[in-house]
N, C-alpha and C positions, 0 to 999 in steps of 0.2 A: 639162420633161424636160431631160436633160443629155447631154453628149457623153461616151461611155464607150469603154472598150477591149473589143474582141471577143476572147474568150478560148477556150481549149480546153474549159473547163467549159461555156460557152454551147453549144458544138457537142455536147458529151456530153448536155446536157439535151434535145437534139432527136433523139437516137438511140433506136431501139427496143431491146428486150431482146436480140434476135438480133444487132443491130448492135453493141451494147455488148461482146459476146463477142469481136468482132474488133478492138475499139478499140486494145488494147495493141500490136497488130501493124500498125495502120493506116498505110499509106503507107510502110512500112519496106522497104528492099531486103534481100535475103537476106544474112545475116551482117553487116548494117550496122545500128547502133542509132540512126542519125540519122533522126528522123521528118520527114516532109514537112508535118506539121501547121502549124508556124510559117510556112512559105512559103505554104500554102493560106490561112491567116488573113490574111497580108499582101496576097495577091491579092484576097481578098474585100473587105478594107478599102479598097484602092485603087479597086475597082469601085464600091463604095458612095459613097465620097467624090467620085468623078468624076461620078456621076449626081446627087448632091445639089448639087454646084457648078454644074450645068447651069442650074438655076433661079436667076435673078439675085436673087430675094428671100431666098435662103438665105445665111447666113454660116457658113463652115466653122469647126468647132471646131479644137482643137490637132491637130497632125500625129499620125497614127496612131489617131485616135479616130473613132467613128461616132456618129450621133445615136441616142439610145435608142429613138426611134420606129421605127428600122429594125433593131433587134436581132434580131427574129424572122427577118426577111428575110436578114440577114447570116449568122446561125447556120445557116439552112436552106441557103443557097447554099454556104457553107463545108462543111457536112455532105455535100451532094451531090458537091462536088469531091473530098472526102476518100474517100467511098465508091467513087467511080469510079476512084480511084487504086489500088484493091485489085482485082486481076484476078478473084478468086473471087466478089467481092461486086458488082462494077461492073455486070454484066448485069442482075441483079435490081434494083439501085438505080435504074437507068435506067428500067425499066418501072414500078416501084412508086412511085417518087418524082418522076417527071417533072412531074406536075400540081402538086405542092407546090412544086417548083422554079420552075415557070412563074409561080405566084402570087407568089413572092418577087421575081422579076424585074418583075412587074407593079407591085409596091410601089415598086421603084426608079424605074420609069417615071413613076409618080404623083409622086414627089419631084422628078424632073427636069422634069416638066410643071407644077410649082408647084401640084399638086392635093393634095399631102400636106404639111401644115404641119410644118416642122422648127423646133423651139425653139432660140433662141440660148442661149449660156451663161448669160445672166441670166434665162432662162425665158420671155422674150417671143418673139413671132413677128412676122413682117413685117407682118401685118395688124393688129397692136395699136398703138394710139397713145394714150398717156396724156395726160389733161388735168390740168394741175397749176395750183393756185391757192394762193399763199402757202406753197409747199413741200409741200402735201398733194395726193396723187393724188385727183382727184374722179371721173373717169370713165375707163373703158378701152373703147375702141372696137375 
């Protein structure tokens, strides 16, 4: 797996049909066209990177990227943050999506507790050690 950028499209992929209807106005102030989505993405990325870095076995990827293994969790958390930034949608999002959001945070805790393997940029994980003889990889443990 690789380290990737969390995008607005990833969040859109996690929205229901009803939630997609409000997407264009998501997090925007009255009369203001500046969306809160980029800030929400930054907050979710910071949260994920912080939890991943808690496990000493994990090596962080480039700044601003998250591990692909946590894409679902990141998009789910960002979606929850975004929906709760809309007053008309926030109440229903809290009740309907709280279990899903809790599972996303559970994944982050698994990464922090070193129970979820996070691949390095080269695709290896901390528990893989290659045995090399004559330049050829013989075994991967």
